[in-house]
LUMVEX-324441 format. One line per field, with one value per residue (C-alpha): residue number from 1; residue in one letter; x, y, z. Coordinates in pm, 1 decimal, padded with zeros to 6 digits. Example, Ala and Ser with C-alpha at 12.3 -4.5 7.8 and 13.67 -1.06 7.14 Angstrom:
<atoms>
nr <- 1  2
rest <- A  S
u <- 01230.0  01367.0
v <- -00450.0  -00106.0
w <- 00780.0  00714.0
</atoms>
This chain:
<atoms>
nr <- 1  2  3  4  5  6  7  8  9  10  11  12  13  14  15  16  17  18  19  20  21  22  23  24  25  26  27  28  29  30  31  32  33  34  35  36  37  38  39  40  41  42  43  44  45  46  47  48  49  50  51  52  53  54  55  56  57  58  59  60  61  62  63  64  65  66  67  68  69  70  71  72  73  74  75  76  77  78  79  80  81  82  83  84  85  86  87  88  89
rest <- M  G  E  L  L  Y  L  E  D  V  V  S  L  A  C  D  R  E  R  C  V  G  C  G  M  C  V  I  V  C  P  H  A  V  F  E  L  R  E  G  R  A  H  M  A  A  R  N  R  C  M  E  C  G  A  C  M  R  N  C  P  T  G  A  I  S  V  E  A  G  E  G  C  V  R  G  V  I  N  E  L  L  G  I  E  G  P  C  C
u <- -01047.8  -01072.6  -00929.9  -01090.7  -01237.3  -01469.2  -01683.4  -01501.1  -01339.7  -01492.1  -01196.9  -01056.9  -00695.7  -00444.7  -00066.8  00159.4  00453.5  00655.3  00653.3  00730.5  01084.6  01049.3  01075.7  00826.3  00628.1  00299.8  00389.0  00470.8  00165.3  -00111.5  -00320.4  -00453.2  -00134.8  -00260.2  00091.3  00409.9  00733.2  00795.3  01102.9  01182.1  00844.7  00506.7  00255.5  -00108.9  -00109.1  -00455.6  -00639.6  -00982.0  -00854.7  -00820.7  -01045.0  -00951.1  -00798.4  -00543.2  -00237.0  -00045.2  -00120.2  -00028.3  00302.1  00410.2  00697.2  00648.8  00270.5  00261.9  -00046.0  -00390.9  -00709.3  -01028.8  -00975.3  -01282.9  -01463.3  -01751.2  -01656.6  -01438.6  -01716.1  -01961.5  -01735.6  -01666.7  -02036.4  -02121.5  -01858.5  -01995.5  -02352.4  -02459.5  -02731.9  -02655.9  -02519.0  -02214.6  -02011.7
v <- 00203.0  -00136.6  -00247.8  -00087.0  -00347.6  -00314.0  -00588.9  -00918.4  -01066.6  -00824.0  -00592.9  -00600.9  -00570.0  -00815.6  -00840.5  -01036.2  -01124.9  -01244.2  -00890.3  -00726.4  -00592.0  -00522.2  -00142.8  -00102.3  00182.9  00000.5  -00022.9  00348.7  00484.0  00254.1  00446.4  00126.9  -00083.2  -00350.0  -00441.7  -00556.9  -00687.9  -01059.9  -01226.8  -00909.0  -00883.0  -00722.6  -00929.0  -00839.7  -00882.9  -00730.4  -00736.6  -00661.7  -00326.1  -00201.7  00093.3  00068.9  00417.4  00301.1  00462.6  00133.1  00062.5  00414.0  00401.5  00048.6  00084.7  -00263.7  -00279.4  -00570.7  -00434.3  -00395.4  -00260.2  -00118.7  00219.0  00428.1  00653.0  00428.4  00319.1  00621.3  00861.3  00669.2  00687.3  01058.8  01134.5  00943.6  01137.4  01465.5  01365.4  01351.4  01097.2  00827.0  00477.6  00374.6  00061.7
w <- 01417.9  01252.9  00922.7  00616.9  00384.0  00089.1  -00058.3  -00029.3  -00341.3  -00592.8  -00657.8  -01011.6  -00889.9  -01038.6  -01014.3  -01249.1  -01026.3  -01327.6  -01473.5  -01137.4  -01094.4  -00722.1  -00740.9  -00455.9  -00612.1  -00547.1  -00178.0  -00168.0  -00350.7  -00222.3  00033.4  00194.4  00220.4  -00018.7  -00133.8  00027.8  -00118.4  -00075.0  -00214.6  -00408.6  -00585.6  -00523.6  -00332.6  -00263.6  00112.7  00160.4  -00173.1  -00021.8  00109.7  -00248.8  -00336.3  -00707.0  -00722.2  -00980.7  -00820.6  -00818.5  -01184.3  -01298.2  -01111.4  -01205.1  -01454.7  -01603.8  -01623.4  -01379.4  -01202.6  -01351.2  -01198.4  -01339.9  -01180.2  -01142.4  -00909.6  -00806.5  -00457.6  -00389.8  -00488.9  -00271.2  00033.2  -00015.2  -00064.9  00251.2  00449.2  00312.4  00394.4  00029.7  -00045.5  -00297.6  -00334.9  -00137.6  -00197.1
</atoms>
C-alpha cells in the first residue's frame, strides 16, 4: 500500500517549534506519522499526511500545535469505506 496523502498543501496544521519542549506526544498520538523529533523539537516530516483529527493539538502540553480539527475529511473517508454515498476529501 502506498503512502496516504490528502489534498496537497491544504491542511491547517501548524507547529510553533519555539514553544515545543520536545516531549514527543505528537509523535506518539499521530495516526499518520506526520511528526518526528528533530534536534529535540517537533518537526512536521509529512504535513500532507495530516487528516486534521486534532490528536496532536489536544495532547501538546505547551500549545505548540494548532489545527482546525473537524470531521470533514475523516467522515468522508469513513463513509467511503462503509459504502455510504457523499463527498470524500
